[in-house]
C-alpha positions as CSV (number, residue, x, y, z in Angstrom):
1,G,77.9,19.8,-12.1
2,W,76.9,23.4,-11.4
3,F,74.8,23.4,-14.6
4,R,72.9,20.2,-13.5
5,R,72.2,21.8,-10.1
6,L,70.8,24.9,-11.8
7,L,68.4,22.8,-13.9
8,S,67.2,20.8,-10.8
9,K,66.3,24.0,-8.8
10,P,62.5,24.4,-8.4
11,K,61.0,27.2,-10.4
12,P,59.5,30.2,-8.5
13,G,55.9,29.6,-7.7
14,S,56.0,25.8,-8.3
15,S,55.7,25.1,-4.6
16,E,52.6,27.3,-4.4
17,S,51.2,25.6,-7.5
18,S,51.7,22.2,-6.0
19,L,50.0,23.2,-2.8
20,N,47.0,24.6,-4.7
21,T,46.8,21.4,-6.7
22,L,46.9,19.3,-3.5
23,S,44.3,21.6,-1.8
24,S,41.9,21.3,-4.7
25,T,42.4,17.5,-4.9
26,S,41.8,17.0,-1.2
27,S,38.5,18.9,-1.4
28,L,37.0,16.3,-3.7
29,P,35.4,13.3,-2.1
30,S,37.2,10.0,-2.4
31,L,35.6,7.1,-4.2
32,S,34.8,5.3,-1.0
33,S,33.2,8.4,0.6
34,A,31.1,9.0,-2.5
35,E,29.9,5.4,-2.4
36,S,29.0,5.6,1.2
37,F,27.0,8.8,0.6
38,V,25.0,7.2,-2.2
39,S,24.3,4.1,-0.3
40,S,23.4,5.8,3.0
41,P,19.6,5.6,3.6
42,G,17.7,8.8,4.3
43,T,20.0,11.1,2.4
44,S,18.7,13.4,-0.4
45,L,20.7,13.1,-3.6
46,T,21.5,16.4,-5.4
47,G,23.5,17.5,-8.4
48,S,24.1,14.7,-10.8
49,F,22.3,12.2,-8.7
50,C,18.7,12.7,-9.6
51,L,15.9,10.2,-8.9
52,S,12.7,10.1,-10.9
53,P,9.7,10.6,-8.7
54,V,7.2,7.7,-8.6
55,S,3.8,8.7,-9.7
56,V,1.2,7.8,-7.0
57,P,-2.4,8.4,-8.1
58,D,-4.6,10.6,-6.0
59,I,-7.5,8.2,-5.1
60,S,-9.5,11.1,-3.7
61,A,-9.3,13.3,-6.8
62,S,-12.6,14.0,-8.5
63,G,-13.1,11.9,-11.6
64,S,-10.8,9.1,-10.4
65,A,-11.9,5.5,-10.9
66,R,-12.6,5.3,-7.2
67,W,-15.9,7.1,-7.6
68,S,-17.2,4.6,-10.2
69,K,-18.7,2.5,-7.3
70,S,-20.8,3.5,-4.3
71,Y,-18.5,1.9,-1.7
72,D,-14.8,1.4,-1.2
73,V,-15.1,-1.5,1.2
74,C,-17.9,-4.1,1.9
75,I,-17.4,-5.8,5.2
76,C,-18.6,-9.4,5.1
77,H,-19.2,-10.6,8.7
78,S,-21.3,-12.6,11.1
79,E,-23.8,-10.7,13.3
80,V,-22.0,-12.0,16.4
81,D,-18.9,-10.0,15.3
82,L,-20.8,-6.7,14.9
83,E,-18.9,-4.9,17.7
84,L,-15.5,-5.6,16.1
85,V,-16.9,-4.7,12.7
86,E,-18.1,-1.3,14.0
87,E,-14.6,-0.6,15.4
88,L,-13.1,-1.4,12.0
89,V,-15.6,0.7,10.1
90,S,-15.0,3.6,12.5
91,Y,-11.3,3.3,11.9
92,L,-11.6,3.2,8.1
93,E,-14.1,6.0,7.8
94,G,-12.0,8.2,10.1
95,Q,-8.9,7.9,7.9
96,P,-7.8,10.8,5.7
97,E,-9.2,9.0,2.7
98,S,-12.6,8.8,4.3
99,F,-13.3,5.3,3.1
100,R,-17.0,4.5,2.2
101,C,-17.9,1.3,4.0
102,F,-20.9,-1.0,3.7
103,I,-22.1,-3.0,6.6
104,Q,-25.4,-4.8,6.2
105,L,-27.2,-3.9,9.5
106,R,-26.5,-0.2,9.0
107,D,-26.6,0.4,5.2
108,A,-29.1,-2.1,3.9
109,A,-32.4,-0.6,2.7
110,P,-35.3,-1.6,5.0
111,G,-37.8,-3.9,3.4
112,S,-35.4,-5.1,0.7
113,A,-34.6,-8.7,0.1
114,V,-31.4,-9.9,1.9
115,M,-30.0,-11.6,-1.2
116,T,-30.6,-8.5,-3.3
117,E,-28.9,-6.2,-0.8
118,L,-25.9,-8.5,-0.5
119,C,-25.5,-8.8,-4.2
120,D,-25.8,-5.1,-4.8
121,A,-23.3,-4.4,-2.0
122,M,-20.8,-6.8,-3.5
123,Q,-21.2,-5.4,-7.0
124,N,-21.0,-1.7,-5.9
125,S,-17.9,-2.1,-3.7
126,H,-14.3,-2.0,-4.8
127,C,-12.9,-4.3,-2.0
128,W,-14.4,-7.0,0.2
129,V,-13.2,-7.7,3.7
130,M,-14.0,-11.2,4.8
131,L,-13.9,-11.3,8.6
132,I,-13.4,-15.0,9.1
133,T,-14.4,-16.0,12.7
134,P,-16.1,-19.1,14.1
135,G,-19.4,-17.2,13.6
136,F,-18.5,-16.5,9.9
137,L,-17.9,-20.2,9.3
138,Q,-21.3,-21.1,10.6
139,D,-23.3,-18.3,8.9
140,P,-24.7,-19.4,5.5
141,W,-25.1,-15.7,4.4
142,C,-21.4,-15.1,5.0
143,K,-20.5,-18.2,2.9
144,Y,-22.8,-16.8,0.2
145,Q,-21.0,-13.5,0.2
146,M,-17.6,-15.3,0.1
147,H,-18.7,-17.2,-3.0
148,Q,-20.2,-14.1,-4.6
149,A,-16.9,-12.2,-4.1
150,L,-14.9,-15.1,-5.7
151,A,-17.4,-15.2,-8.6
152,E,-17.1,-11.4,-9.1
153,A,-13.3,-11.2,-9.2
154,P,-11.6,-14.6,-8.8
155,V,-8.0,-13.4,-9.6
156,S,-8.1,-9.7,-8.7
157,N,-5.2,-9.0,-6.4
158,G,-6.1,-7.1,-3.2
159,R,-9.8,-6.9,-3.9
160,T,-10.9,-9.8,-1.6
161,I,-9.2,-9.4,1.8
162,P,-9.5,-12.3,4.1
163,V,-9.0,-11.5,7.8
164,L,-8.7,-14.4,10.2
165,K,-9.6,-14.1,13.9
166,A,-9.9,-16.9,16.5
167,V,-9.9,-19.6,13.7
168,D,-7.3,-22.3,13.3
169,R,-5.4,-22.3,10.1
170,K,-6.8,-25.7,9.3
171,D,-10.3,-24.3,9.3
172,Y,-9.4,-21.5,6.8
173,P,-12.0,-21.8,4.0
174,K,-10.5,-23.9,1.2
175,E,-12.1,-21.6,-1.4
176,L,-9.7,-18.8,-0.2
177,R,-6.5,-20.8,0.1
178,N,-5.1,-19.1,-3.1
179,L,-5.2,-15.8,-1.2
180,Y,-3.0,-14.5,1.6
181,Y,-4.9,-13.5,4.7
182,I,-4.4,-11.1,7.6
183,Y,-4.2,-12.8,10.9
184,M,-5.8,-10.5,13.5
185,A,-3.8,-10.6,16.7
186,L,-3.5,-6.9,17.5
187,K,-6.5,-4.9,16.2
188,E,-4.5,-1.8,15.5
189,N,-2.0,-3.6,13.3
190,S,-4.7,-5.5,11.5
191,F,-6.8,-2.4,10.9
192,R,-3.7,-0.7,9.4
193,Q,-3.0,-3.7,7.2
194,I,-6.6,-3.6,5.9
195,R,-6.4,0.1,5.3
196,D,-3.1,-0.2,3.4
197,T,-4.4,-3.0,1.2
198,V,-7.5,-1.0,0.2
199,V,-5.3,2.0,-0.6
200,R,-3.0,-0.1,-2.8
201,Y,-5.9,-1.6,-4.7
202,L,-7.5,1.8,-5.3
203,Q,-4.2,3.3,-6.4
204,E,-3.7,0.4,-8.9
205,L,-7.3,0.8,-10.1
206,C,-6.7,4.6,-10.7
207,R,-3.4,3.9,-12.4
208,S,-4.9,1.3,-14.7
209,S,-7.8,3.6,-15.5
210,S,-5.5,6.5,-16.4
211,S,-3.3,4.3,-18.6
212,S,-6.3,3.0,-20.5
213,M,-7.5,6.5,-21.1
214,E,-4.1,7.5,-22.5
């Protein structure tokens, strides 16, 4: 019996070794805490957790596809909505991207034919904002621009941007019903949506241009 008790006595330092082992183990995060760290929004992952950055084209860089046209945005509108259009243009041109906007009454060359100016503006703009109001629906030149835009790019996502204001959904032009529209309730929100849509289109344009060059 005394020999068995001798064998069962702990060796010197074993208690200290066990404490060290427990201490080092407790300093490691448990599986549940590690999972909550990874899934928590707003945390930066370091060490073995490395996220590849998403490449976002700089649409203002010299030589980008943005500069292949004279204008970023052509605003198609009725004359009765000119005040609202001027607010939108002031907003877009005041953004960090300094969007180049075309509005007929300001930018059309004096003495030139209306049809020529409208066609040139549509062809030399990346995006077309259709401000669809009761005045738009009654203006034959607005309808002409709408058809011209659809003829230029019938399936180009984000290039034609319908903006609906004070018009019932049932009166939304049937030619545009394959496109989502922005409903203008609050001007600030709608202006921001228009700006974001133009940015996305220009980024995709620059990305596609870079890919084709590679």
